[in-house]
All heavy atoms as an XYZ file, in Angstrom:
905
protein
N       0.897     -1.131     -0.066
C      -0.013     -0.065     -0.001
C       0.935      1.309     -0.018
O       1.815      1.341      0.785
C      -0.885      0.011      1.274
C      -1.835      1.081      1.250
S      -3.000      0.823      2.588
C      -3.265      2.483      3.104
N       0.550      2.132     -0.946
C       1.387      3.376     -0.963
C       0.818      4.510     -0.025
O      -0.429      4.504      0.212
C       1.301      3.810     -2.440
C       1.926      2.866     -3.378
C       1.987      3.467     -4.716
N       2.923      4.526     -4.783
C       3.185      5.256     -5.842
N       2.523      5.111     -6.936
N       4.028      6.287     -5.820
N       1.640      5.277      0.371
C       1.303      6.400      1.221
C       0.605      7.406      0.332
O       1.027      7.717     -0.752
C       2.540      7.018      1.843
C       3.371      6.119      2.610
S       2.626      5.673      4.183
C       2.956      7.130      5.131
N      -0.489      8.018      0.935
C      -1.252      8.996      0.107
C      -0.384     10.265     -0.337
O      -0.715     10.728     -1.423
C      -2.384      9.462      1.078
C      -2.407      8.398      2.033
C      -1.053      7.804      2.211
N       0.551     10.679      0.453
C       1.314     11.801      0.037
C       2.350     11.454     -1.097
O       2.775     12.373     -1.756
C       2.145     12.360      1.235
C       3.177     11.433      1.848
C       2.648     10.508      2.850
O       1.492     10.469      3.186
O       3.471      9.817      3.481
N       2.549     10.239     -1.378
C       3.408      9.794     -2.506
C       2.539      9.611     -3.735
O       3.071      9.379     -4.843
C       4.153      8.558     -2.118
C       4.892      8.589     -0.841
C       6.370      9.162     -1.111
C       7.068      9.000      0.209
N       8.344      9.675      0.151
N       1.218      9.565     -3.619
C       0.320      9.106     -4.749
C      -0.091     10.431     -5.441
O      -0.887     11.248     -4.854
C      -0.851      8.429     -4.190
C      -1.773      7.902     -5.351
O      -1.623      8.292     -6.486
N      -2.713      7.110     -4.942
N       0.412     10.648     -6.652
C       0.004     11.870     -7.437
C      -1.482     11.945     -7.656
O      -2.014     13.029     -7.584
C       0.837     11.922     -8.786
C       2.304     11.940     -8.500
C       0.422     13.091     -9.615
C       2.840     13.154     -7.819
N      -2.133     10.826     -7.916
C      -3.467     10.797     -8.185
C      -4.361     11.352     -7.026
O      -5.323     12.006     -7.174
N      -3.898     10.943     -5.753
C      -4.571     11.448     -4.632
C      -4.613     12.944     -4.495
O      -5.542     13.523     -4.276
C      -3.852     10.742     -3.337
C      -4.361     11.351     -2.085
C      -5.516     10.930     -1.493
C      -3.569     12.412     -1.351
C      -6.036     11.598     -0.294
C      -4.057     12.867     -0.206
C      -5.283     12.466      0.370
N      -3.452     13.503     -4.752
C      -3.238     15.037     -4.656
C      -4.041     15.632     -5.782
O      -4.627     16.749     -5.489
C      -1.866     15.444     -4.567
C      -1.241     15.101     -3.231
C      -0.305     14.062     -3.015
C      -1.614     15.501     -1.926
N      -0.051     14.032     -1.663
C      -0.796     14.849     -1.012
C      -2.562     16.439     -1.443
C      -0.941     15.057      0.368
C      -2.618     16.730     -0.086
C      -1.853     16.010      0.847
N      -4.132     15.002     -6.911
C      -4.898     15.566     -8.016
C      -6.375     15.610     -7.622
O      -7.130     16.537     -7.888
C      -4.683     14.773     -9.239
N      -6.837     14.571     -6.940
C      -8.336     14.477     -6.452
C      -8.529     15.491     -5.487
O      -9.560     16.168     -5.440
C      -8.603     13.093     -6.013
C      -8.643     12.020     -7.068
C      -8.964     10.658     -6.481
O      -9.542     10.567     -5.366
O      -8.574      9.689     -7.097
N      -7.590     15.697     -4.506
C      -7.744     16.761     -3.505
C      -7.829     18.137     -4.120
O      -8.698     18.893     -3.726
C      -6.552     16.602     -2.514
C      -6.514     17.915     -1.573
C      -6.648     15.400     -1.648
N      -6.926     18.410     -5.054
C      -6.927     19.669     -5.737
C      -8.165     19.881     -6.551
O      -8.794     20.988     -6.559
C      -5.741     19.843     -6.644
C      -5.580     21.204     -7.336
C      -5.843     21.442     -8.671
C      -5.322     22.397     -6.618
N      -5.666     22.785     -8.796
C      -5.380     23.339     -7.637
C      -4.971     22.700     -5.380
C      -5.083     24.704     -7.385
C      -4.760     24.066     -5.048
C      -4.793     24.995     -6.069
N      -8.665     18.833     -7.189
C      -9.934     18.933     -7.951
C     -11.100     19.275     -6.986
O     -12.017     20.096     -7.262
C     -10.230     17.643     -8.702
C     -11.433     17.724     -9.588
O     -11.630     18.802    -10.214
N     -12.134     16.635     -9.706
N     -11.148     18.594     -5.829
C     -12.180     18.851     -4.849
C     -12.166     20.291     -4.316
O     -13.193     20.934     -4.198
C     -12.036     17.910     -3.658
C     -13.139     18.089     -2.645
C     -14.318     17.475     -2.602
C     -13.090     18.961     -1.504
N     -15.086     17.913     -1.593
C     -14.322     18.744     -0.818
C     -12.086     19.777     -0.979
C     -14.668     19.481      0.402
C     -12.478     20.436      0.203
C     -13.674     20.329      0.895
N     -11.003     20.783     -4.069
C     -10.814     22.143     -3.658
C     -11.282     23.178     -4.743
O     -12.045     24.081     -4.419
C      -9.341     22.568     -3.269
C      -8.931     21.775     -1.974
C      -9.097     23.993     -3.124
C      -7.500     21.821     -1.604
N     -10.907     22.911     -5.981
C     -11.348     23.747     -7.076
C     -12.854     23.740     -7.219
O     -13.503     24.791     -7.446
C     -10.679     23.358     -8.311
C      -9.262     23.850     -8.431
O      -8.938     24.894     -7.857
N      -8.423     23.125     -9.149
N     -13.477     22.593     -7.100
C     -14.909     22.377     -7.256
C     -15.699     23.121     -6.097
O     -16.765     23.742     -6.376
C     -15.321     20.986     -7.261
O     -14.549     20.255     -8.348
C     -16.740     20.740     -7.381
N     -15.123     23.119     -4.934
C     -15.819     23.600     -3.747
C     -15.221     24.969     -3.255
O     -15.450     25.329     -2.112
C     -15.771     22.650     -2.603
C     -16.530     21.406     -2.961
O     -17.754     21.412     -3.107
N     -15.869     20.267     -3.143
N     -14.474     25.692     -4.126
C     -13.901     26.910     -3.678
C     -14.903     27.945     -3.149
O     -14.622     28.538     -2.098
C     -13.158     27.590     -4.882
O     -12.048     26.740     -5.296
C     -12.505     28.939     -4.449
N     -16.071     28.167     -3.709
C     -17.025     29.128     -3.090
C     -17.435     28.773     -1.737
O     -17.551     29.581     -0.869
C     -18.215     29.067     -4.120
C     -17.686     28.548     -5.371
C     -16.653     27.591     -5.020
N     -17.647     27.434     -1.444
C     -18.191     26.976     -0.139
C     -17.064     27.253      0.830
O     -17.239     27.706      1.988
C     -18.581     25.564     -0.192
C     -18.959     25.091      1.142
C     -19.787     25.422     -1.131
N     -15.857     26.808      0.463
C     -14.651     26.895      1.330
C     -14.359     28.394      1.629
O     -14.171     28.755      2.746
C     -13.418     26.282      0.697
C     -13.619     24.798      0.537
C     -12.183     26.542      1.559
C     -12.629     24.010     -0.304
N     -14.492     29.259      0.615
C     -14.146     30.703      0.859
C     -15.193     31.338      1.685
O     -14.948     32.123      2.531
C     -14.030     31.409     -0.525
O     -15.212     31.501     -1.180
N     -16.498     30.957      1.568
C     -17.553     31.544      2.341
C     -17.374     31.111      3.817
O     -17.552     32.004      4.712
N     -17.152     29.886      4.037
C     -16.955     29.402      5.387
C     -15.737     29.999      6.072
O     -15.772     30.422      7.230
C     -16.923     27.928      5.545
N     -14.647     30.104      5.250
C     -13.406     30.690      5.789
C     -13.595     32.161      6.120
O     -13.179     32.681      7.186
C     -12.256     30.433      4.811
C     -10.851     30.932      5.239
C     -10.468     30.107      6.462
C      -9.933     30.642      4.179
N     -14.271     32.879      5.274
C     -14.477     34.308      5.536
C     -15.418     34.484      6.708
O     -15.181     35.416      7.550
C     -15.115     34.912      4.291
C     -14.217     35.139      3.175
S     -12.590     35.977      3.624
C     -13.228     37.637      3.977
N     -16.404     33.640      6.894
C     -17.327     33.700      8.124
C     -16.438     33.555      9.307
O     -16.579     34.275     10.334
C     -18.418     32.709      8.003
N     -15.561     32.556      9.240
C     -14.731     32.209     10.481
C     -13.811     33.430     10.773
O     -13.731     33.914     11.914
C     -13.957     30.992     10.110
C     -13.026     30.549     11.292
C     -13.518     29.720     12.257
C     -11.683     30.994     11.387
C     -12.751     29.307     13.281
C     -10.928     30.576     12.406
C     -11.413     29.759     13.411
N     -13.060     33.910      9.784
C     -12.200     34.960      9.976
C     -12.755     36.286     10.398
O     -12.293     36.950     11.421
C     -11.296     35.190      8.762
C     -10.375     34.057      8.237
C      -9.768     34.350      6.921
C      -9.361     33.773      9.295
N     -13.847     36.710      9.795
C     -14.566     37.941     10.175
C     -15.109     37.796     11.634
O     -14.984     38.708     12.435
C     -15.629     38.294      9.155
C     -16.482     39.369      9.674
C     -15.039     38.628      7.849
N     -15.596     36.603     11.931
C     -16.106     36.430     13.329
C     -15.025     36.493     14.401
O     -15.261     37.039     15.424
C     -16.919     35.048     13.388
N     -13.900     35.905     14.035
C     -12.751     35.994     14.999
C     -12.344     37.437     15.230
O     -12.245     37.935     16.364
C     -11.516     35.197     14.569
C     -10.306     35.560     15.390
C     -11.835     33.706     14.654
N     -12.230     38.198     14.083
C     -11.823     39.584     14.210
C     -12.873     40.420     14.923
O     -12.547     41.188     15.855
C     -11.634     40.166     12.821
N     -14.112     40.170     14.641
C     -15.210     40.959     15.387
C     -15.253     40.634     16.847
O     -15.312     41.486     17.639
C     -16.593     40.595     14.727
C     -17.727     41.268     15.336
C     -19.066     40.859     14.866
N     -19.154     39.378     14.810
C     -19.375     38.610     15.753
N     -19.382     39.043     17.056
N     -19.497     37.316     15.579
N     -15.160     39.303     17.179
C     -15.179     38.923     18.603
C     -13.984     39.444     19.368
O     -14.151     39.987     20.519
C     -15.252     37.413     18.675
O     -16.471     36.892     18.240
N     -12.824     39.333     18.748
C     -11.610     39.954     19.415
C     -11.747     41.474     19.604
O     -11.334     41.944     20.629
C     -10.401     39.595     18.658
C     -10.083     38.122     18.585
S      -9.760     37.309     20.179
C      -8.093     37.840     20.379
N     -12.201     42.043     18.592
C     -12.428     43.605     18.628
C     -13.421     43.935     19.822
O     -13.253     44.974     20.460
C     -12.978     44.126     17.399
C     -13.153     45.636     17.331
C     -13.658     46.093     15.983
C     -14.000     47.544     15.950
N     -15.386     47.736     16.259
N     -14.419     43.136     19.984
C     -15.435     43.371     21.044
C     -14.831     42.983     22.458
O     -15.619     43.207     23.455
C     -16.717     42.597     20.754
C     -17.440     43.118     19.545
C     -18.697     42.224     19.148
O     -18.777     41.175     19.757
O     -19.439     42.715     18.341
N     -13.737     42.494     22.518
C     -13.102     42.151     23.876
C     -13.280     40.773     24.318
O     -12.999     40.494     25.413
N     -13.763     39.879     23.423
C     -13.979     38.502     23.904
C     -12.539     37.874     23.884
O     -11.670     38.237     23.271
C     -14.769     37.725     22.885
C     -16.240     38.311     22.674
C     -17.120     37.889     23.876
O     -16.812     37.004     24.567
O     -18.111     38.621     24.069
N     -12.550     36.743     24.728
C     -11.292     35.979     24.734
C     -11.064     35.141     23.601
O     -11.993     35.008     22.765
N      -9.908     34.552     23.466
C      -9.545     33.767     22.349
C     -10.484     32.595     22.197
O     -11.034     32.307     21.094
C      -8.148     33.268     22.385
C      -7.676     32.466     21.169
C      -7.728     33.246     19.890
C      -6.210     31.945     21.472
N     -10.792     31.783     23.292
C     -11.636     30.650     23.246
C     -12.989     31.015     22.722
O     -13.573     30.362     21.930
C     -11.616     29.955     24.665
C     -10.425     29.189     24.986
C     -10.628     28.488     26.286
C      -9.432     27.664     26.721
N      -9.664     26.998     27.986
N     -13.574     32.136     23.370
C     -14.926     32.495     22.993
C     -14.984     32.961     21.515
O     -15.911     32.739     20.802
C     -15.439     33.574     23.935
C     -15.777     33.063     25.258
C     -16.412     34.180     26.049
N     -17.780     34.277     25.621
C     -18.799     34.270     26.439
N     -18.594     34.192     27.731
N     -19.971     34.332     25.953
N     -13.930     33.639     21.095
C     -13.780     34.101     19.686
C     -13.746     32.909     18.694
O     -14.438     32.972     17.671
C     -12.618     34.971     19.521
O     -12.752     36.210     20.245
N     -13.012     31.981     19.000
C     -12.852     30.792     18.230
C     -14.153     29.971     18.145
O     -14.496     29.421     17.073
C     -11.645     29.909     18.583
C     -10.325     30.558     18.397
C      -9.218     29.556     18.916
C     -10.072     30.804     16.860
N     -14.811     29.924     19.258
C     -16.136     29.142     19.267
C     -17.153     29.882     18.395
O     -17.853     29.275     17.679
C     -16.549     28.990     20.732
C     -17.951     28.259     20.835
C     -17.833     26.839     20.274
C     -18.331     28.265     22.373
N     -17.231     31.165     18.632
C     -18.112     32.013     17.839
C     -17.852     31.866     16.312
O     -18.724     31.725     15.476
C     -18.069     33.436     18.258
C     -18.860     34.362     17.433
C     -20.309     34.341     17.499
O     -20.865     33.676     18.454
O     -21.055     35.002     16.748
N     -16.526     31.905     15.985
C     -16.109     31.829     14.645
C     -16.437     30.447     14.052
O     -16.874     30.322     12.877
C     -14.599     32.110     14.507
N     -16.231     29.362     14.854
C     -16.629     28.091     14.362
C     -18.076     27.891     14.083
O     -18.518     27.349     13.070
C     -16.190     26.994     15.370
O     -14.736     27.075     15.550
C     -16.446     25.585     14.856
N     -18.887     28.493     14.966
C     -20.354     28.431     14.789
C     -20.828     29.282     13.590
O     -21.665     28.791     12.770
C     -21.079     28.963     16.080
C     -21.029     28.102     17.267
C     -21.566     28.913     18.478
C     -21.785     26.801     17.050
N     -20.170     30.379     13.280
C     -20.416     31.178     12.097
C     -20.011     30.400     10.856
O     -20.734     30.476      9.807
C     -19.742     32.449     12.217
S     -20.519     33.635     13.291
N     -18.926     29.702     10.868
C     -18.472     28.932      9.806
C     -19.396     27.844      9.451
O     -19.741     27.581      8.309
N     -19.763     27.099     10.436
C     -20.819     26.005     10.327
C     -22.101     26.561      9.783
O     -22.710     25.934      8.894
C     -20.980     25.177     11.623
C     -19.658     24.536     11.911
C     -22.108     24.282     11.510
C     -19.652     23.863     13.360
N     -22.597     27.673     10.337
C     -23.804     28.291      9.806
C     -23.702     28.599      8.409
O     -24.654     28.487      7.609
C     -24.130     29.500     10.727
C     -25.411     30.180     10.484
C     -26.587     29.291     10.645
C     -25.495     31.401     11.399
N     -22.614     29.261      8.003
C     -22.440     29.631      6.641
C     -22.470     28.460      5.772
O     -22.961     28.516      4.620
C     -21.126     30.488      6.490
O     -20.013     29.734      6.578
N     -21.851     27.372      6.160
C     -21.868     26.166      5.305
C     -23.350     25.707      5.066
O     -23.669     25.329      3.968
C     -21.146     25.048      5.949
C     -19.617     25.114      5.922
C     -19.022     23.899      6.790
C     -19.107     25.050      4.483
N     -24.173     25.762      6.168
C     -25.609     25.334      5.906
C     -26.293     26.346      4.979
O     -27.066     25.805      4.142
N     -25.984     27.605      5.129
C     -26.719     28.541      4.265
C     -26.207     28.439      2.817
O     -27.079     28.424      1.867
C     -26.653     29.971      4.818
C     -27.376     30.030      6.115
C     -27.085     31.049      3.819
C     -27.189     31.398      6.910
N     -24.935     28.341      2.646
C     -24.313     28.282      1.339
C     -24.732     27.015      0.621
O     -24.971     27.062     -0.657
C     -22.791     28.433      1.440
C     -22.452     29.815      1.868
C     -22.160     28.129      0.040
C     -20.958     30.030      2.325
N     -24.924     25.931      1.302
C     -25.336     24.730      0.644
C     -26.815     24.833      0.084
O     -27.130     24.083     -0.796
C     -25.240     23.506      1.627
O     -26.241     23.682      2.660
N     -27.571     25.761      0.591
C     -28.953     25.954      0.051
C     -28.965     26.876     -1.178
O     -30.047     27.028     -1.767
C     -29.873     26.598      1.158
N     -27.799     27.362     -1.645
C     -27.852     28.259     -2.717
C     -28.408     27.659     -4.029
O     -29.210     28.239     -4.724
C     -26.385     28.699     -3.089
C     -25.855     29.898     -2.301
C     -26.537     30.275     -1.068
C     -24.713     30.537     -2.642
C     -26.033     31.340     -0.355
C     -24.268     31.650     -1.928
C     -24.959     31.969     -0.704
N     -28.035     26.469     -4.304
C     -28.495     25.745     -5.516
C     -30.018     25.655     -5.448
O     -30.696     25.822     -6.419
C     -27.833     24.418     -5.605
C     -28.156     23.657     -6.932
C     -27.453     22.381     -7.131
O     -26.433     22.170     -6.363
O     -27.915     21.611     -7.892
N     -30.529     25.301     -4.317
C     -32.018     25.099     -4.218
C     -32.838     26.395     -4.522
O     -33.787     26.387     -5.123
C     -32.319     24.622     -2.762
C     -33.823     24.493     -2.447
C     -34.522     23.404     -2.986
C     -34.500     25.480     -1.823
C     -35.852     23.204     -2.685
C     -35.877     25.378     -1.624
C     -36.522     24.262     -1.995
O     -37.946     24.163     -1.763
N     -32.137     27.495     -4.075
C     -32.871     28.864     -4.274
C     -32.382     29.540     -5.636
O     -32.829     30.641     -5.913
C     -32.612     29.751     -3.097
C     -33.297     29.334     -1.894
C     -32.555     28.857     -0.805
C     -34.680     29.510     -1.749
C     -33.191     28.439      0.324
C     -35.345     29.051     -0.644
C     -34.591     28.538      0.485
N     -31.614     28.846     -6.379
C     -31.058     29.352     -7.678
C     -30.133     30.491     -7.570
O     -29.986     31.358     -8.450
N     -29.373     30.635     -6.470
C     -28.412     31.723     -6.197
C     -27.059     31.299     -6.840
O     -26.679     30.132     -6.667
C     -28.269     32.014     -4.769
C     -29.511     32.654     -4.076
C     -29.246     32.734     -2.705
C     -29.816     33.964     -4.691
N     -26.302     32.157     -7.441
C     -24.941     31.767     -7.935
C     -24.026     31.466     -6.748
O     -24.020     32.112     -5.727
C     -24.542     33.055     -8.698
C     -25.343     34.106     -8.071
C     -26.578     33.552     -7.592
N     -23.072     30.534     -6.931
C     -22.215     30.107     -5.905
C     -21.173     31.301     -5.554
O     -20.656     31.206     -4.451
C     -21.436     28.931     -6.494
C     -22.048     28.603     -7.751
C     -22.966     29.658     -8.148
N     -20.938     32.208     -6.437
C     -19.946     33.223     -6.125
C     -20.497     34.207     -5.047
O     -19.770     35.085     -4.545
C     -19.439     34.006     -7.370
C     -20.637     34.613     -8.120
O     -21.765     34.445     -7.794
N     -20.325     35.357     -9.145
N     -21.731     34.056     -4.592
C     -22.222     34.827     -3.515
C     -21.812     34.257     -2.073
O     -22.097     34.847     -1.099
C     -23.772     34.929     -3.549
C     -24.440     35.799     -4.580
C     -25.943     35.684     -4.559
C     -23.939     37.246     -4.365
N     -21.181     33.119     -2.120
C     -20.771     32.459     -0.884
C     -19.907     33.297     -0.042
O     -20.090     33.402      1.199
C     -20.157     31.115     -1.199
N     -18.946     33.989     -0.671
C     -17.983     34.802      0.100
C     -18.757     36.004      0.757
O     -18.521     36.328      1.969
C     -16.881     35.297     -0.741
O     -16.295     34.134     -1.371
C     -15.899     36.125     -0.047
N     -19.615     36.598      0.023
C     -20.500     37.739      0.597
C     -21.302     37.219      1.778
O     -21.281     37.891      2.837
C     -21.371     38.319     -0.530
C     -22.343     39.325      0.020
C     -21.620     40.657      0.488
C     -23.344     39.714     -1.117
N     -21.940     36.103      1.574
C     -22.794     35.620      2.736
C     -21.874     35.227      3.937
O     -22.295     35.382      5.072
C     -23.616     34.390      2.291
C     -24.865     34.785      1.633
C     -24.961     35.258      0.339
C     -26.076     34.729      2.397
C     -26.109     35.627     -0.252
C     -27.288     35.131      1.863
C     -27.350     35.577      0.515
N     -20.735     34.730      3.596
C     -19.802     34.360      4.719
C     -19.375     35.549      5.536
O     -19.298     35.565      6.727
N     -19.040     36.624      4.801
C     -18.620     37.920      5.447
C     -19.879     38.470      6.302
O     -19.587     38.918      7.432
C     -18.186     38.935      4.472
C     -18.001     40.323      5.094
C     -16.763     38.478      3.785
N     -20.997     38.412      5.753
C     -22.184     38.938      6.443
C     -22.412     38.127      7.655
O     -22.643     38.672      8.764
C     -23.397     39.004      5.467
C     -23.316     40.047      4.442
C     -24.664     39.224      6.277
C     -24.312     39.939      3.364
N     -22.401     36.813      7.542
C     -22.696     35.893      8.685
C     -21.569     36.160      9.758
O     -21.845     36.241     10.963
C     -22.681     34.542      8.233
C     -23.996     34.214      7.461
C     -22.578     33.499      9.484
C     -23.956     32.936      6.693
N     -20.344     36.244      9.393
C     -19.279     36.469     10.390
C     -19.383     37.848     11.005
O     -19.144     38.013     12.293
N     -19.771     38.886     10.235
C     -19.905     40.235     10.848
C     -21.072     40.287     11.799
O     -20.952     40.910     12.842
C     -20.100     41.260      9.702
C     -20.232     42.651     10.153
C     -19.134     43.336     10.688
C     -21.424     43.275     10.290
C     -19.263     44.602     11.151
C     -21.577     44.547     10.727
C     -20.477     45.213     11.225
N     -22.198     39.723     11.491
C     -23.339     39.739     12.346
C     -23.188     38.884     13.669
O     -23.617     39.237     14.658
C     -24.708     39.329     11.634
C     -25.082     40.286     10.547
C     -26.321     39.772      9.739
C     -25.463     41.616     11.108
N     -22.643     37.688     13.390
C     -22.448     36.762     14.468
C     -23.726     36.000     14.805
O     -24.802     36.232     14.335
N     -23.594     34.897     15.608
C     -24.723     34.062     15.873
C     -25.772     34.626     16.742
O     -26.960     34.410     16.443
C     -24.187     32.723     16.588
O     -23.477     33.146     17.768
C     -23.265     32.003     15.722
N     -25.461     35.493     17.647
C     -26.477     36.118     18.530
C     -27.348     37.082     17.753
O     -28.609     37.037     17.760
C     -25.867     36.957     19.679
C     -25.149     35.960     20.641
C     -24.576     36.848     21.823
C     -23.752     35.976     22.681
N     -22.867     36.751     23.539
N     -26.780     37.887     16.828
C     -27.595     38.836     16.066
C     -28.406     38.104     14.972
O     -29.564     38.418     14.727
C     -26.651     39.831     15.325
C     -27.380     40.858     14.552
C     -28.223     41.809     15.484
C     -28.768     42.969     14.729
N     -29.617     43.662     15.573
N     -27.819     37.009     14.390
C     -28.569     36.212     13.450
C     -29.765     35.531     14.115
O     -30.839     35.447     13.527
C     -27.650     35.243     12.791
C     -26.693     35.818     11.668
C     -25.732     34.711     11.238
C     -27.392     36.369     10.538
N     -29.568     35.019     15.312
C     -30.730     34.433     16.058
C     -31.786     35.419     16.345
O     -32.940     35.095     16.224
C     -30.151     33.860     17.355
N     -31.416     36.680     16.707
C     -32.419     37.667     16.882
C     -33.226     37.951     15.618
O     -34.442     38.132     15.678
C     -31.776     39.011     17.412
C     -31.101     38.968     18.782
C     -30.391     40.218     19.135
O     -30.470     41.228     18.421
O     -29.779     40.123     20.181
N     -32.470     38.065     14.474
C     -33.213     38.317     13.204
C     -34.135     37.175     12.857
O     -35.209     37.489     12.443
C     -32.088     38.563     12.122
C     -31.329     39.868     12.397
C     -32.718     38.622     10.747
C     -30.120     39.999     11.504
N     -33.649     35.983     13.065
C     -34.530     34.832     12.725
C     -35.666     34.741     13.640
O     -36.856     34.431     13.173
C     -33.727     33.531     12.709
C     -32.709     33.312     11.636
C     -31.836     32.064     11.816
C     -33.475     33.242     10.262
N     -35.508     35.034     14.937
C     -36.636     35.055     15.861
C     -37.698     36.072     15.418
O     -38.902     35.805     15.497
C     -36.134     35.386     17.282
C     -35.534     34.267     18.025
O     -35.635     33.110     17.514
O     -34.841     34.501     19.048
N     -37.186     37.282     14.979
C     -38.145     38.266     14.589
C     -38.880     37.900     13.268
O     -40.090     38.008     13.241
C     -37.372     39.567     14.292
O     -36.701     39.941     15.536
C     -38.316     40.760     13.910
N     -38.179     37.342     12.299
C     -38.891     36.940     11.052
C     -39.761     35.805     11.321
O     -40.946     35.806     10.756
C     -37.727     36.508     10.056
C     -36.825     37.620      9.532
C     -35.812     37.057      8.643
C     -37.678     38.604      8.761
N     -39.382     34.889     12.104
C     -40.366     33.658     12.354
C     -41.494     34.173     13.205
O     -42.610     33.790     12.941
C     -39.548     32.603     13.019
C     -38.531     31.980     12.032
C     -40.538     31.445     13.557
C     -37.563     30.963     12.668
N     -41.188     35.097     14.174
C     -42.308     35.570     15.012
C     -43.332     36.408     14.124
O     -44.549     36.292     14.356
N     -42.884     37.044     13.185
C     -43.792     37.840     12.271
C     -44.674     36.821     11.499
O     -45.815     37.055     11.132
C     -43.115     38.721     11.352
C     -42.579     39.961     12.072
C     -41.820     40.835     11.091
N     -41.148     41.940     11.731
C     -40.288     42.693     11.284
N     -39.870     42.495     10.015
N     -39.692     43.652     11.891
N     -44.007     35.771     11.007
C     -44.706     34.738     10.204
C     -45.819     34.022     11.049
O     -46.919     33.749     10.525
C     -43.727     33.708      9.705
C     -42.906     34.131      8.625
C     -43.473     33.503      7.320
N     -42.540     33.843      6.203
C     -43.053     33.880      5.020
N     -44.336     33.699      4.776
N     -42.284     34.078      4.048
N     -45.457     33.594     12.254
C     -46.440     32.906     13.057
C     -47.250     33.750     13.967
O     -48.298     33.334     14.606
C     -45.784     31.735     13.832
C     -44.800     32.346     14.929
C     -45.141     30.770     12.940
C     -44.212     31.309     15.809
N     -46.900     35.075     14.055
C     -47.650     35.973     14.872
C     -47.435     35.888     16.411
O     -46.847     34.930     16.856
N     -47.812     36.893     16.995
C     -47.655     36.916     18.484
C     -46.254     37.313     19.014
O     -46.186     37.368     20.216
N     -45.366     37.576     18.206
C     -44.037     37.912     18.663
C     -43.856     39.361     18.165
O     -43.903     39.721     17.158
C     -42.964     36.990     17.980
C     -41.616     37.277     18.440
N     -41.194     37.027     19.687
C     -40.485     37.777     17.750
C     -39.874     37.252     19.791
N     -39.468     37.774     18.661
N     -43.382     40.315     19.244
C     -43.267     41.660     18.838
C     -41.933     42.047     18.284
O     -41.650     43.062     17.880
C     -43.537     42.479     20.140
C     -42.626     42.256     21.231
O     -41.501     41.565     21.150
N     -43.009     42.746     22.433
N     -40.959     41.094     18.357
C     -39.616     41.292     17.778
C     -38.696     42.155     18.604
O     -37.586     42.439     18.206
N     -39.099     42.563     19.830
C     -38.311     43.414     20.620
C     -37.264     42.707     21.508
O     -36.176     43.029     21.686
C     -39.146     44.313     21.617
C     -39.996     45.265     20.894
O     -39.561     45.727     19.831
N     -41.110     45.695     21.460
N     -37.650     41.460     21.863
C     -36.742     40.684     22.692
C     -36.994     39.171     22.360
O     -38.172     38.704     22.064
C     -37.119     40.921     24.151
C     -36.122     40.113     25.028
C     -36.422     40.452     26.510
O     -37.410     41.096     26.864
N     -35.629     39.933     27.425
N     -35.934     38.417     22.375
C     -36.067     37.028     22.040
C     -36.849     36.257     23.188
O     -36.702     36.561     24.335
C     -34.624     36.393     21.964
O     -34.792     34.964     21.891
N     -37.802     35.418     22.882
C     -38.625     34.708     23.782
C     -37.729     33.747     24.637
O     -38.073     33.487     25.695
C     -39.609     33.797     23.072
C     -40.664     34.613     22.523
O     -40.922     35.796     22.911
O     -41.389     34.181     21.462
N     -36.501     33.436     24.104
C     -35.634     32.647     24.973
C     -35.136     33.403     26.161
O     -34.780     32.775     27.142
C     -34.394     32.145     24.161
C     -34.786     31.215     23.010
C     -33.522     30.823     22.285
N     -33.030     32.097     21.592
C     -32.325     32.048     20.474
N     -32.030     30.939     19.992
N     -31.952     33.133     19.867
N     -34.991     34.640     26.115
C     -34.474     35.400     27.200
C     -35.481     35.845     28.242
O     -35.198     36.467     29.269
C     -33.765     36.673     26.666
C     -32.600     36.321     25.787
O     -31.934     35.235     25.952
N     -32.264     37.144     24.760
N     -36.758     35.548     27.939
C     -37.817     36.056     28.898
C     -38.052     34.921     29.973
O     -38.059     33.766     29.671
C     -39.125     36.178     28.141
C     -39.148     37.387     27.188
C     -40.440     37.532     26.505
C     -40.423     38.685     25.507
N     -41.746     38.786     24.810
N     -38.203     35.316     31.180
C     -38.460     34.255     32.242
C     -39.919     33.796     32.117
O     -40.708     34.528     31.657
C     -38.259     35.091     33.568
C     -38.446     36.496     33.209
C     -38.068     36.664     31.706
N     -40.032     32.547     32.435
C     -41.327     31.894     32.407
C     -42.208     32.234     33.598
O     -41.981     32.369     34.621
C     -41.216     30.426     32.278
C     -40.610     30.035     30.949
O     -40.714     30.801     29.991
N     -40.027     28.888     30.864
């Protein structure tokens, strides 16, 4: 059995996969990097910044993977990654709570229902 690093075909496949998925990779990477920069600027520690950035990267992967379904071009992935990283998970959760609350009614959009005591 040959080692993968010695197999030219293996690296050609890796390079092909990277080229095929460049928009997704760049979108998730930009979400991660912008979220780290934003969190550090806001005074968060390194661990919290990296966790927030990881969540933003994962969230952007989920959103970017839906581009084909909605007929959006893949080159918007970087833009969406930057937006997701800039807003962060808390702000995105607030926006989604407001949008969903308007759809189902009864939610005023001022405060997340998760933060209200029962």
